[in-house]
C-alpha positions as CSV (number, residue, x, y, z in Angstrom):
1,M,-145.5,176.5,-149.1
2,L,-143.3,177.6,-151.9
3,Q,-144.1,175.6,-155.1
4,D,-141.7,177.2,-157.6
5,L,-138.8,179.8,-157.8
6,T,-137.1,181.8,-160.5
7,V,-133.8,183.5,-159.9
8,V,-132.4,185.8,-162.5
9,N,-128.9,187.4,-162.3
10,Y,-128.2,186.5,-158.6
11,R,-124.5,185.7,-158.3
12,S,-123.8,182.5,-160.3
13,L,-127.5,182.1,-161.3
14,K,-128.0,183.8,-164.6
15,E,-131.4,182.5,-165.1
16,F,-132.5,179.6,-162.8
17,K,-135.9,178.1,-162.6
18,I,-137.4,175.3,-160.7
19,D,-141.1,174.5,-161.2
20,R,-141.6,171.8,-158.6
21,L,-140.5,172.2,-155.0
22,S,-141.3,169.7,-152.3
23,Q,-141.7,170.1,-148.5
24,V,-138.2,168.8,-147.9
25,N,-135.6,169.5,-150.6
26,L,-132.1,168.3,-150.7
27,I,-129.9,170.2,-153.2
28,V,-126.7,168.7,-154.6
29,G,-124.2,169.8,-157.3
30,D,-120.6,170.3,-158.1
31,N,-118.6,173.3,-156.6
32,N,-119.6,176.5,-158.0
33,S,-122.9,175.0,-159.3
34,G,-125.0,177.6,-157.5
35,K,-126.2,175.7,-154.3
36,T,-125.4,178.5,-151.8
37,S,-126.4,181.2,-154.3
38,F,-129.9,179.5,-154.5
39,L,-130.2,179.4,-150.7
40,E,-129.2,183.0,-150.4
41,A,-131.7,184.1,-153.1
42,L,-134.4,182.1,-151.4
43,Y,-133.5,183.6,-148.1
44,L,-133.9,187.1,-149.5
45,F,-137.1,186.2,-151.2
46,L,-138.8,184.6,-148.2
47,N,-137.8,187.5,-146.0
48,K,-139.0,190.1,-148.5
49,A,-135.5,191.4,-149.3
50,Q,-135.1,193.1,-146.0
51,P,-132.0,195.5,-146.6
52,I,-130.3,194.4,-143.4
53,L,-130.2,190.8,-144.6
54,L,-128.7,191.9,-147.9
55,F,-125.8,193.4,-145.9
56,Y,-125.6,190.3,-143.8
57,L,-125.2,188.1,-146.9
58,L,-122.7,190.4,-148.3
59,E,-120.7,190.1,-145.1
60,L,-120.9,186.3,-145.0
61,R,-119.2,186.1,-148.4
62,G,-116.5,188.7,-147.5
63,N,-117.8,191.3,-149.9
64,I,-116.5,194.1,-147.8
65,T,-113.7,196.7,-148.0
66,L,-112.1,198.6,-145.1
67,L,-110.9,201.9,-146.4
68,T,-110.0,203.1,-142.9
69,E,-109.9,201.5,-139.6
70,N,-113.4,202.3,-138.7
71,K,-115.0,202.7,-142.2
72,K,-116.5,199.6,-143.8
73,F,-118.0,199.5,-147.3
74,Y,-119.8,196.7,-149.1
75,Q,-119.1,195.6,-152.7
76,I,-122.6,195.4,-154.0
77,K,-121.8,194.5,-157.6
78,N,-120.7,191.0,-156.5
79,L,-124.4,190.3,-155.9
80,F,-125.1,190.4,-159.6
81,F,-124.2,187.7,-162.2
82,E,-121.0,188.6,-164.0
83,S,-121.4,192.4,-163.2
84,N,-118.0,193.4,-164.6
85,D,-117.9,197.1,-164.9
86,K,-121.6,197.6,-165.8
87,Q,-123.2,200.4,-163.8
88,E,-127.0,199.6,-164.3
89,L,-127.5,196.0,-163.0
90,F,-130.5,194.1,-161.9
91,L,-131.6,190.8,-160.4
92,N,-135.1,189.3,-160.0
93,I,-136.4,186.5,-157.7
94,F,-140.0,185.5,-158.0
95,S,-142.6,182.8,-157.6
96,V,-145.9,182.4,-159.5
97,R,-147.5,179.5,-157.7
98,G,-148.3,179.2,-154.1
99,K,-146.5,182.4,-153.0
100,D,-147.1,184.9,-155.7
101,M,-144.4,187.5,-155.0
102,S,-141.5,189.2,-156.8
103,I,-138.2,190.8,-155.6
104,K,-136.2,193.1,-157.7
105,I,-132.9,194.6,-156.7
106,C,-131.1,197.0,-159.1
107,I,-128.3,199.5,-159.5
108,E,-129.5,202.6,-161.3
109,T,-128.8,206.3,-161.7
110,L,-129.2,208.3,-158.4
111,D,-132.4,210.2,-158.6
112,T,-132.3,212.1,-155.3
113,K,-130.0,214.5,-153.5
114,E,-131.1,213.1,-150.1
115,I,-128.1,211.0,-149.4
116,S,-127.3,209.8,-145.9
117,L,-123.5,209.7,-146.2
118,T,-120.9,211.5,-144.3
119,P,-118.5,214.0,-145.8
120,E,-115.7,211.6,-144.7
121,S,-117.1,209.0,-147.1
122,W,-117.2,211.5,-150.0
123,S,-113.5,212.5,-149.5
124,L,-112.6,208.8,-149.6
125,L,-114.7,207.8,-152.7
126,G,-116.0,210.9,-154.2
127,I,-119.8,211.6,-154.6
128,P,-122.1,208.7,-155.3
129,E,-123.8,208.8,-158.7
130,L,-125.7,205.5,-158.4
131,Q,-128.3,204.0,-156.1
132,L,-129.3,200.5,-155.0
133,S,-133.0,200.1,-155.2
134,I,-135.0,197.3,-153.7
135,F,-138.5,196.5,-154.9
136,V,-141.0,194.0,-153.4
137,D,-144.0,193.4,-155.7
138,K,-143.0,196.6,-157.6
139,K,-143.1,198.8,-154.4
140,Q,-139.8,200.4,-153.6
141,I,-138.7,199.5,-150.0
142,A,-135.2,200.9,-150.0
143,K,-132.9,203.3,-151.8
144,I,-129.2,203.4,-150.9
145,P,-126.5,205.5,-152.6
146,V,-123.8,203.5,-154.4
147,F,-120.4,204.9,-155.6
148,E,-119.3,204.3,-159.1
149,N,-116.9,201.5,-158.2
150,G,-119.8,199.5,-156.6
151,L,-119.0,200.3,-153.1
152,L,-121.7,201.5,-150.6
153,E,-122.0,202.3,-146.9
154,N,-124.5,200.5,-144.8
155,P,-126.9,203.2,-143.7
156,L,-128.5,200.8,-141.3
157,E,-125.2,200.4,-139.5
158,I,-126.0,196.7,-138.9
159,N,-127.4,196.4,-135.5
160,L,-126.4,193.1,-133.9
161,N,-129.2,193.2,-131.4
162,F,-131.8,193.6,-134.2
163,L,-130.1,191.0,-136.3
164,N,-130.2,188.5,-133.3
165,H,-133.8,189.4,-132.7
166,L,-134.5,188.7,-136.4
167,F,-132.6,185.4,-136.3
168,S,-134.7,184.2,-133.3
169,T,-138.1,185.4,-134.5
170,S,-138.3,185.1,-138.2
171,K,-140.3,182.2,-139.6
172,Y,-137.7,181.9,-142.5
173,Q,-134.2,180.9,-141.1
174,F,-130.8,180.2,-142.7
175,I,-128.2,178.0,-141.2
176,T,-124.9,178.8,-142.9
177,T,-121.7,176.7,-142.6
178,N,-120.5,179.0,-139.8
179,K,-120.9,177.9,-136.2
180,F,-123.6,179.5,-134.0
181,S,-122.4,181.7,-131.1
182,F,-123.4,181.0,-127.5
183,N,-125.5,184.1,-127.5
184,K,-127.6,183.0,-130.5
185,L,-128.1,179.5,-129.2
186,S,-129.0,180.9,-125.8
187,M,-131.6,183.3,-127.3
188,M,-133.2,180.4,-129.2
189,W,-133.2,178.1,-126.1
190,D,-135.0,180.9,-124.1
191,K,-138.0,180.4,-126.5
192,I,-137.9,176.6,-126.5
193,A,-137.2,175.8,-122.8
194,L,-140.1,174.4,-120.8
195,T,-142.3,174.0,-123.8
196,S,-143.3,170.8,-125.7
197,K,-140.5,171.7,-128.2
198,E,-137.8,171.0,-125.6
199,D,-138.4,167.3,-125.8
200,K,-137.8,167.4,-129.6
201,I,-134.4,168.9,-129.0
202,I,-133.4,166.2,-126.5
203,R,-134.6,163.6,-129.0
204,A,-132.5,165.1,-131.7
205,L,-129.4,165.2,-129.4
206,K,-130.0,161.5,-128.7
207,I,-129.2,160.7,-132.3
208,L,-125.6,161.3,-131.5
209,N,-125.5,160.4,-127.8
210,S,-128.4,158.3,-126.4
211,D,-127.3,158.9,-122.8
212,I,-128.2,162.7,-123.0
213,E,-131.2,163.5,-120.8
214,R,-131.3,167.3,-120.4
215,L,-129.4,170.4,-121.3
216,N,-128.9,173.8,-119.7
217,F,-127.4,177.2,-120.6
218,T,-125.5,179.1,-117.9
219,N,-124.8,182.8,-117.6
220,N,-121.5,182.4,-119.2
221,S,-122.0,184.2,-122.6
222,S,-118.3,184.3,-123.6
223,D,-118.3,181.2,-125.6
224,R,-120.0,177.7,-125.9
225,S,-118.6,176.5,-122.5
226,G,-121.9,177.8,-121.0
227,I,-123.8,174.8,-122.5
228,F,-124.0,171.7,-120.4
229,F,-125.7,168.3,-120.7
230,K,-126.9,165.9,-118.1
231,I,-125.7,162.5,-119.0
232,H,-127.3,159.3,-117.8
233,N,-125.4,157.8,-114.8
234,R,-123.0,160.8,-114.7
235,E,-123.2,163.0,-111.6
236,N,-121.8,166.1,-113.0
237,P,-122.9,167.9,-116.2
238,I,-120.8,167.7,-119.3
239,P,-119.8,170.8,-121.3
240,I,-120.8,170.8,-125.0
241,G,-117.1,171.0,-126.0
242,N,-116.5,167.5,-124.5
243,L,-119.0,165.9,-126.9
244,G,-117.7,166.8,-130.3
245,E,-118.6,169.2,-133.1
246,G,-121.5,167.1,-134.3
247,I,-123.5,167.9,-131.1
248,H,-123.1,171.6,-131.7
249,R,-124.4,171.2,-135.2
250,I,-127.4,169.0,-134.5
251,L,-128.4,171.3,-131.6
252,A,-128.4,174.3,-133.8
253,L,-130.3,172.4,-136.5
254,A,-133.0,171.0,-134.2
255,M,-133.4,174.4,-132.4
256,K,-133.9,176.3,-135.6
257,L,-136.2,173.6,-137.0
258,V,-138.6,173.8,-134.2
259,M,-138.6,177.5,-134.2
260,V,-139.8,178.0,-137.8
261,E,-143.2,176.4,-137.4
262,N,-145.3,177.3,-140.5
263,G,-142.2,178.7,-142.1
264,A,-139.1,177.5,-143.8
265,L,-135.5,176.4,-142.9
266,L,-132.5,176.8,-145.2
267,V,-129.3,174.8,-144.3
268,D,-126.0,175.0,-146.1
269,E,-124.1,171.7,-146.0
270,I,-126.6,170.1,-143.6
271,D,-124.2,167.1,-142.8
272,I,-121.2,169.2,-141.4
273,G,-119.8,167.5,-138.3
274,L,-122.2,164.5,-138.4
275,H,-120.9,161.0,-138.8
276,Y,-122.5,159.1,-141.8
277,A,-124.0,156.5,-139.3
278,A,-126.0,159.3,-137.7
279,Q,-127.3,161.0,-140.9
280,T,-130.3,158.6,-141.6
281,E,-131.7,159.3,-138.1
282,M,-131.1,163.0,-138.6
283,W,-133.1,163.0,-141.8
284,K,-135.9,161.0,-140.2
285,F,-136.0,163.7,-137.5
286,V,-136.0,166.5,-140.1
287,L,-138.9,164.8,-142.1
288,E,-141.0,164.1,-139.0
289,I,-140.7,167.6,-137.6
290,A,-141.3,169.2,-141.0
291,K,-144.5,167.3,-141.3
292,Q,-145.6,168.0,-137.7
293,L,-144.9,171.8,-137.8
294,N,-145.7,172.5,-141.4
295,I,-142.1,173.5,-142.3
296,Q,-140.5,173.6,-145.7
297,V,-136.8,172.6,-145.7
298,F,-134.1,173.4,-148.2
299,A,-130.6,171.8,-147.5
300,T,-127.5,171.4,-149.5
301,T,-124.7,168.6,-149.3
302,H,-121.6,167.4,-151.1
303,S,-121.8,164.1,-149.5
304,W,-122.9,160.8,-151.1
305,D,-123.5,159.4,-147.6
306,C,-125.9,162.2,-146.8
307,I,-127.7,161.6,-150.2
308,C,-128.0,157.8,-149.3
309,A,-129.2,158.7,-145.8
310,F,-131.8,161.0,-147.2
311,Q,-133.1,158.3,-149.5
312,E,-133.3,155.8,-146.7
313,A,-135.2,158.1,-144.5
314,L,-137.5,158.9,-147.3
315,A,-138.1,155.2,-148.0
316,E,-139.0,154.6,-144.4
317,S,-141.3,157.7,-144.2
318,E,-145.1,157.2,-144.1
319,D,-145.3,159.7,-147.0
320,S,-142.3,159.5,-149.2
321,S,-143.7,162.3,-151.4
322,I,-142.7,164.8,-148.6
323,G,-139.2,164.9,-150.0
324,Q,-137.2,165.2,-153.2
325,L,-133.6,165.8,-154.3
326,F,-132.5,168.2,-157.1
327,R,-129.1,168.3,-158.7
328,L,-127.9,171.6,-160.1
329,S,-126.4,170.9,-163.5
330,R,-124.1,173.5,-165.1
331,K,-123.5,173.9,-168.8
332,D,-121.6,177.1,-169.7
333,D,-123.6,179.9,-168.0
334,T,-126.7,177.9,-167.6
335,I,-127.7,176.1,-164.4
336,K,-130.7,173.8,-164.4
337,P,-132.3,171.6,-161.8
338,V,-132.6,167.9,-162.4
339,I,-135.3,166.5,-160.0
340,Y,-135.4,163.2,-158.3
341,N,-138.5,162.1,-156.4
342,A,-138.3,159.3,-153.8
343,D,-138.7,156.6,-156.4
344,D,-136.0,158.0,-158.8
345,L,-133.7,158.5,-155.9
346,E,-134.0,154.9,-154.7
347,I,-133.2,153.7,-158.2
348,A,-130.1,156.0,-158.3
349,V,-128.8,154.9,-154.9
350,R,-129.5,151.3,-155.6
351,Q,-127.5,151.4,-158.8
352,S,-124.9,153.7,-157.5
353,I,-125.7,156.3,-160.1
354,E,-123.8,159.4,-159.1
355,V,-126.4,162.2,-158.7
356,R,-123.9,164.8,-157.7
357,C,-122.5,165.2,-161.2
358,C,-123.5,164.6,-164.8
359,L,-125.3,161.3,-165.3
360,K,-123.9,160.0,-168.6
361,D,-125.3,156.6,-168.2
362,V,-128.8,157.3,-166.9
363,N,-130.8,156.4,-170.0
364,H,-129.8,152.8,-170.2
365,R,-129.6,152.2,-166.4
366,N,-132.8,154.1,-165.3
367,P,-136.2,152.4,-166.3
368,N,-137.8,155.8,-166.5
369,P,-135.2,158.2,-167.8
370,N,-137.6,161.1,-168.4
371,N,-137.5,161.6,-164.6
372,Y,-134.0,162.7,-164.8
């Protein structure tokens, strides 16, 4: 499992370093403190900076420009910390313990005339003079032409079938705040149905509705109406839309979790759609499955209820060392992690110390202030 990570010049993270990662990590912080940037950097790192995922992350953030109706370009400079008008930019993501690997992505002077761009692109933007280079452990894996204004075409022409295949097979998955489509959920279910992992999915769903007995996917792939549940003492199946948004979120979370055995799951705002009363049981499920299937989990939240639920689940776990919380603290351009192990977190929650923002009164309220 990943034990440390350093991120340099990725979006809001100028130079971020965390030396101690746990198996289950809850990440908190103010808006614009770098939580999502950290997850994105981690996702690129774990998947060895596959170029198609780079374009996927740019699209998620809306870093795209439509110059014509059918011509889409990506603004690559938004990927770098305060790029401004600089031409040569770089970012690094690396680990030195447990998973000794390094990623480097940079914009530099174009060094080849072999550019796979159409004349139509040239007439729109001129001729590219720069290139996006991606290195994994100092070996260059991609080289993509970039125009002076930072725009680039996607030479891979993002293939949705390939992306869906990647999302359902990679050991390193990222759940964003966007809802999963019927097709993605259905593809995942095909790999889970009739296996021992199916029971785990039903158990997760029972967190929100204890009467759920089974679920099924129909051939209707137009929307989520093709997902149905068998409810205890109900003759007819119930469509997922009748059970609230929380069911959709916990279904996606549970399915992704059981699919990344011996890998990692990243979840942005893990508590979306979940009532606070269900969050402790959700965290118990995550801790248990992570332990059983050897999964490392990284999740963000803005919610104090979610923090309290995480602490309660850790306290009731057989091994509370399985999880930790770290708060991203910003001062000017510097973002640093403040780590809370299970004992620290219990003190903070019991004394209502706000771990989502600066702890001005920690020293006289916490018996072991060096932990903060």
